[in-house]
N, C-alpha and C positions, 0 to 999 in steps of 0.2 A: 504494500500499500504506500502511496506517496503522500501521506498526510503531512502537512507543514514542510514539504520539501520544495524549495523555491529555486528557480533558475535551472540552468543546464550544466551538467558536469563537464561536457566537452572532452571526455576521456582523459582527464587530468587530475592530479592531486590538487588540494586546495591552494597550496603555495604556488604551484605551476599556473593555476587559473588566475590567481591574483597578479602574478607577474605578467601573464599574457594580457589581462585587462589594462594594466598600467602602461605596457609598451604600446598596445594598440591605441589607447587614448592619447598618448604622447604623439604618436605618428599622425593621428587624426587631426590634432590641433596644429601640428607642424605643417602638414600638406593640405589641410582642410578637406580631405577626402581620401579614402583608401579602398582597395578592393580586397574582399575577404569572403569567407563562406557566409551563407545566410544565418546559420546558427550563431556564429561568432558576432555577426553584425547585430542580431537581435539581443544578445547579451551586452554588447558594448553600448548600445544606445542609452539605456537608463543610467549606466555608469557615467558616461560622458556628460549627459544632460545635468546630472547632479553637480558635476564639477563646474559646468558653465553657470548654473544657478548660483553657486558660491562665488564665482568670479564676478557675477553681476553685483553682488553685495559690495565687494571690494574692500572690506574692512580687514584688520590685522588677523582676527580669528579665522575668517574665511581663507585668507592667504595661507595660514599655517595648516589648515585642514586640507587644502588642495596640495600643499607642499609635501604632505605625506604620500600622496599618490603620484604626482608628477615630479620626477627627480631633476629634470633639466631646467636650469635657470632661465634659459632663453625662451623655452616653450611656456614656462610659468609666467614670465613677463608678457609674452604675447597674449596669453589667455586673459590676463588681468587688464592689459592696456588696449587690446584691440577687439578680442572676441567677446569679452564681457560687456563692454559698453555698446557694441554693435547690437546685442539682443536686450538692451535695457528696457525697451518698452514692450517686448514680446513676452506673453505670459506662459512660456514653455513651448516645446516642440521645436527645438533648434536644429534637429538633425533629421535627415531623410535617408531612407534605405531604398535603393533602386535594384531590382533583380536583373542579373546579366545573363542568365542561362546556366548551362552546365560546363564545368571545367573539362577540357579535353582529356586530361591524364586519367582521372579517376571518376568523373561524372558527378562530382560534388557540385551542389547548386551554389553559384557565386552571386555576390551582391556588391554594390558600391554604397558605401556609407559616407555621407558628406554633410558638411555644415550648410545651412541655408544662407542665402546671400544677404538678407537684411539683418 
């Protein structure tokens, strides 16, 4: 039974999944869009949107909370100086997922996850 089991395991240990989410979020904020599998994209969206919501606040406590997840100083400053203010008036929904079809090698369903323009 799956009672109170939230999220996807992605065939990884908890530490590996945590590292995966941190690295994917960092790449998403750096390039403002990445190609990945649909399952990983669906796991990344709420993770990254919570970080953007904290960046919108812009206070010291929010900075320290995001700093636990995003280790790169350059990406952290981009998140708080560019991405957070860009979504200041938007009440959520900062990221979109576009399905791309199947990957040639193994047939995995691929998707592009990207930040919205406004």
